[in-house]
C-alpha positions in Angstrom: 62.8 -22.0 43.8 61.8 -18.4 43.1 64.2 -18.1 40.2 63.0 -21.3 38.6 59.3 -20.3 39.0 59.7 -16.8 37.5 60.4 -15.7 34.0 58.9 -14.5 30.8 55.7 -16.0 29.4 53.2 -15.6 26.6 49.8 -14.5 27.9 46.8 -15.2 25.7 43.4 -13.8 26.6 40.4 -14.3 24.4 36.6 -14.2 24.2 35.9 -16.4 21.3 32.8 -15.9 19.1 30.3 -18.8 19.1 28.8 -20.5 16.1 26.2 -17.7 15.7 28.0 -14.5 17.1 25.0 -12.3 16.4 22.8 -14.2 18.8 24.8 -13.5 22.0 25.9 -10.5 24.0 29.7 -10.7 23.7 30.4 -8.9 27.0 28.4 -11.6 28.9 30.6 -14.4 27.7 33.6 -15.5 29.9 37.2 -14.6 29.0 39.7 -17.5 28.6 43.2 -16.9 29.9 46.3 -19.1 29.3 50.0 -18.7 30.0 52.9 -20.4 28.1 56.5 -20.5 29.3 59.2 -18.9 27.0 62.5 -20.7 27.0 65.9 -19.7 25.6 65.3 -21.8 22.5 61.8 -20.4 21.9 61.4 -17.6 19.3 59.5 -14.8 21.0 56.2 -14.1 19.2 54.9 -10.6 18.4 52.2 -8.9 20.5 48.7 -9.1 19.1 45.6 -7.2 20.0 42.5 -8.1 17.9 39.2 -6.6 19.1 38.3 -4.8 22.3 38.0 -6.5 25.7 34.4 -5.5 25.9 33.5 -7.7 22.8 35.0 -10.6 21.0 38.7 -10.4 21.1 42.0 -12.2 21.3 45.0 -10.6 22.9 48.6 -11.9 23.1 51.4 -10.2 25.0 54.8 -11.1 26.5 54.9 -10.6 30.3 57.0 -11.6 33.3 55.5 -14.0 35.8 56.6 -13.7 39.4 55.4 -17.2 40.2 53.8 -20.2 38.6 56.0 -20.4 35.5 57.0 -24.0 36.1 53.3 -25.0 35.9 52.9 -23.5 32.4 53.2 -25.3 29.1 56.2 -24.4 26.9 55.3 -22.0 24.0 55.5 -24.1 20.8 54.0 -22.9 17.6 54.2 -23.9 13.9 55.0 -21.1 11.4 57.0 -22.7 8.5 54.2 -25.0 7.1 50.5 -25.5 7.0 49.4 -28.4 9.2 48.1 -31.5 7.4 44.7 -31.2 9.0 44.3 -27.7 7.6 45.5 -28.8 4.2 42.8 -31.5 4.2 40.1 -29.1 5.1 41.1 -25.9 3.3 42.9 -26.8 0.1 41.5 -27.7 -3.3 38.1 -27.4 -5.0 34.8 -26.5 -3.2 31.2 -25.9 -4.2 29.1 -22.9 -3.2 26.0 -23.9 -1.3 22.6 -23.2 -2.9 21.4 -19.7 -2.5 18.0 -21.1 -1.3 19.7 -21.9 2.1 20.4 -18.3 2.8 16.9 -17.2 1.6 15.1 -19.8 3.7 17.0 -18.8 6.9 16.0 -15.2 6.3 12.3 -16.2 6.0 12.1 -18.4 9.1 12.0 -15.5 11.7 9.0 -13.9 9.9 7.2 -17.2 9.7 7.7 -17.8 13.5 6.6 -14.3 14.3 3.5 -14.9 12.2 2.6 -18.1 14.1 3.2 -16.5 17.5 1.1 -13.5 16.5 -1.8 -15.7 15.3 -1.9 -17.6 18.6 -1.7 -14.4 20.6 -4.6 -12.9 18.6 -6.6 -16.1 19.0 -6.2 -15.8 22.8 -7.8 -12.3 22.8 -10.1 -13.0 19.9 -13.5 -12.3 21.5 -12.5 -8.8 22.7 -10.7 -7.9 19.5 -13.8 -8.9 17.5 -16.1 -6.8 19.8 -13.8 -3.8 19.4 -13.7 -4.2 15.7 -10.0 -4.7 15.5 -10.3 -8.2 14.0 -12.8 -9.1 11.2 -15.2 -11.8 12.1 -14.2 -13.9 9.0 -10.7 -14.4 10.6 -12.2 -15.3 14.0 -13.0 -18.8 15.3 -11.5 -22.2 14.7 -11.7 -24.9 12.0 -12.1 -28.5 13.0 -9.6 -30.9 11.3 -10.1 -34.4 12.5 -10.5 -34.4 16.3 -8.9 -31.0 16.9 -9.8 -27.4 16.4 -7.3 -25.0 14.9 -7.4 -21.2 14.8 -8.1 -19.7 11.4 -5.2 -17.4 11.6 -2.9 -20.3 12.5 -3.9 -22.2 9.4 -3.1 -19.1 7.3 0.5 -18.7 8.7 1.3 -22.4 9.0 1.9 -23.0 5.3 4.1 -19.9 5.3 6.1 -21.6 8.1 6.7 -24.7 6.0 7.9 -22.8 2.9 11.4 -22.2 4.2 11.6 -25.8 5.4 10.7 -27.1 1.9 13.2 -24.7 0.4 15.9 -26.2 2.6 14.9 -29.7 1.6 15.1 -28.9 -2.1 18.4 -27.0 -1.7 19.9 -29.9 0.3 18.8 -32.4 -2.3 20.3 -30.2 -5.1 23.6 -29.8 -3.1 23.8 -33.5 -2.5 23.4 -34.3 -6.2 26.0 -31.7 -7.1 28.5 -33.1 -4.7 28.1 -36.6 -6.1 28.5 -35.4 -9.6 31.4 -33.1 -8.7 33.3 -35.7 -6.8 33.3 -38.1 -9.8 34.9 -35.5 -12.1 37.1 -32.9 -10.3 38.6 -30.2 -12.4 42.4 -29.9 -12.8 44.0 -27.8 -10.0 45.2 -24.4 -11.2 48.8 -23.4 -10.6 49.2 -20.6 -8.0 52.6 -19.1 -7.7 53.1 -16.3 -5.1 56.0 -14.0 -5.8 56.3 -12.5 -2.3 54.9 -13.8 1.0 55.3 -10.8 3.3 52.1 -9.9 5.2 53.5 -6.5 6.2 53.7 -5.3 2.5 50.9 -3.5 0.7 50.1 -6.2 -1.8 51.5 -9.4 -3.3 52.0 -10.6 -6.9 50.3 -13.9 -7.8 50.7 -15.9 -11.0 47.8 -18.1 -12.1 47.8 -20.8 -14.7 44.6 -22.7 -15.6 45.7 -25.9 -17.4 42.3 -27.5 -17.3 39.7 -24.7 -17.8 36.4 -26.2 -18.8 33.9 -24.9 -21.4 31.2 -23.8 -19.0 33.6 -21.5 -17.0 32.7 -17.9 -17.6 35.1 -15.8 -15.5 37.3 -16.0 -12.5 38.3 -13.7 -9.6 40.9 -14.0 -6.9 41.4 -12.5 -3.5 43.7 -12.8 -0.5 42.1 -13.5 2.8 43.3 -14.1 6.4 41.5 -15.5 9.4 41.8 -17.1 12.8 41.0 -20.8 13.2 38.8 -22.1 16.0 40.9 -22.8 19.1 41.4 -26.5 19.7 38.7 -27.7 22.1 40.9 -29.2 24.9 43.1 -26.0 25.0 40.1 -23.7 25.1 38.4 -25.6 27.9 41.6 -25.6 29.9 41.9 -21.8 29.4 38.4 -21.4 30.6 39.0 -23.6 33.7 36.6 -26.3 32.5 36.8 -30.0 32.0 35.3 -32.1 29.2 33.0 -33.9 31.6 31.6 -30.7 33.0 28.9 -28.4 31.6 30.1 -26.7 28.5 31.0 -23.0 28.7 28.6 -20.5 27.1 28.8 -20.5 23.3 30.4 -23.9 23.0 28.4 -27.0 22.2 29.1 -30.6 23.1 31.8 -32.3 21.0 30.7 -33.7 17.7 31.5 -37.4 17.4 30.0 -37.9 14.0 32.8 -39.0 11.6 31.7 -36.5 9.0 32.0 -33.4 11.2 34.5 -34.3 13.9 37.5 -33.3 11.6 35.9 -30.4 9.7 35.0 -28.6 12.9 38.7 -28.6 13.9 38.0 -30.0 17.3 35.6 -27.3 18.6 32.2 -28.8 17.9 30.6 -25.4 17.6 27.8 -26.5 15.2 27.0 -27.7 11.7 29.0 -25.5 9.4 28.1 -26.9 6.0 24.9 -28.4 4.3 24.3 -32.0 3.5 27.1 -33.5 1.4 27.2 -37.3 1.6 28.1 -40.2 3.8 31.9 -39.9 3.6 34.5 -37.5 5.1 35.4 -35.8 1.9 34.1 -32.2 2.1 33.1 -30.1 -0.9 31.7 -27.1 0.9 34.2 -24.8 2.6 33.8 -24.4 6.3 33.9 -20.7 7.2 36.6 -19.2 9.3 34.9 -17.7 12.4 37.2 -14.6 12.2 38.0 -13.6 8.6 39.1 -10.5 6.6 39.5 -10.4 2.9 41.2 -8.2 0.4 39.7 -6.8 -2.7 38.8 -9.3 -5.5 40.7 -9.0 -8.8 39.7 -10.3 -12.2 42.0 -13.0 -13.6 42.0 -14.5 -17.1 41.2 -18.1 -17.6 44.1 -18.3 -20.0 46.5 -17.5 -17.2 47.4 -14.2 -15.6 49.6 -12.4 -13.1 47.7 -10.1 -10.9 48.4 -7.9 -7.8 46.2 -8.9 -4.8 45.7 -6.4 -2.1 46.2 -7.5 1.5 43.2 -7.5 3.9 42.6 -4.4 5.9 44.3 -4.4 9.2 47.7 -5.2 10.7 47.5 -9.0 10.8 50.2 -11.4 12.0 51.8 -13.9 9.7 51.0 -17.6 9.4 51.0 -19.3 12.7 49.4 -22.5 14.0 49.0 -22.8 17.7 46.2 -24.7 19.5 44.9 -21.5 21.0 46.0 -18.9 18.4 46.1 -19.9 14.7 46.4 -17.3 11.9 45.7 -18.7 8.5 46.3 -17.1 5.1 45.0 -18.3 1.7 44.4 -17.3 -1.9 40.8 -17.9 -3.0 39.8 -18.2 -6.6 36.1 -18.0 -7.4 35.0 -19.3 -10.8 31.6 -18.4 -12.3 30.0 -21.3 -14.3 27.0 -21.4 -16.6 25.6 -24.5 -14.8 25.9 -26.0 -11.3 26.8 -22.8 -9.4 30.1 -21.2 -8.8 33.3 -23.0 -7.9 36.0 -22.1 -5.3 39.6 -23.1 -5.3 41.5 -22.4 -2.1 45.3 -22.3 -1.9 46.8 -21.9 1.6 49.9 -19.7 2.1 52.7 -19.3 4.5 53.0 -15.5 5.1 56.0 -14.1 6.9 55.9 -11.3 9.4 58.6 -8.9 10.6 57.7 -9.3 14.3 56.1 -5.9 14.9 53.1 -5.5 17.1 49.7 -6.2 15.5 46.6 -4.2 16.5 43.1 -4.5 15.0 40.4 -2.4 16.6 37.5 -4.8 15.9 37.4 -8.5 15.5 35.7 -9.3 12.1 33.4 -12.2 13.0 31.0 -14.0 10.8 28.4 -16.9 10.9 29.7 -20.4 11.2 27.3 -21.6 8.5 28.8 -21.7 5.0 25.6 -20.5 3.4 25.5 -17.4 5.5 29.3 -16.6 5.6 31.4 -14.7 3.2 33.3 -17.5 1.6 
């Protein structure tokens, strides 16, 4: 029994970044741990260490279990093609969200602080007026209808509504753009990658634009790599939780809305893209929660062959596992005179020589497309 229950296994430990990684203390989140059984037919994966254990990280290593191996799942991963669900979500044309989304989000904290400050000042208003710290013209209340409102609150309240109105106008503009863009999609460019070795210094990529439009001004391309969100059932199992229990810190309830259930890749971390329309076809690119990009290179709209530098760090090759998925892609950004910039994304299958991969810090970003580096 001992010989059957012992053997080599793949150990994965991770502290996954939530939808807004900057709003939490990484060291306070739980670490998920899962073991997978290696068989004689299974190809042994490379060891990976991305990030430090005190922060957001994902570590994979090969170890020998002295017991419990028979209770582990077999290690099965996909590395020779991109899964269909990823191709649906991360291949083709995408629009860039309105810049007003980012600007409005940056304004909201200042507006909230202003409202809280006005209420606090109003609470100590008599003493502040007597001490001369607050001018009498800003003291007191104004009656509107049946209620009295502090004067300072009426000053800051319109400022609070400014970012909300900006979001509404930006969402309406994005909605109109998606409707128009969906009815007349550009012709896909041809992207030919000469070498697909992620351990090399750079790769040669040939671009052919057979349907360049008149309002296209310029184009740039870059190579980027990232980690996909772990599949929700696998992540909950690694955390020792069940779907019916309280969600672990940093993970929201599952999204059942048809528009978002697929695009969130099963994690349900939050709303990643702005308003698009009533169907499931997405035209804003959902950000990768962990992403690193190489330098952008200019490309000619008449067609060009350029050298794209690899992202900084020793990243593993393409690999799609429910708990550990490394995704590579070529991104083309096209500047237009009208309607905002366009993105064209072409997924890649990058090979790896099997050596250990070590990256000191996990490069996380916001889960919102208007705040992320897409």
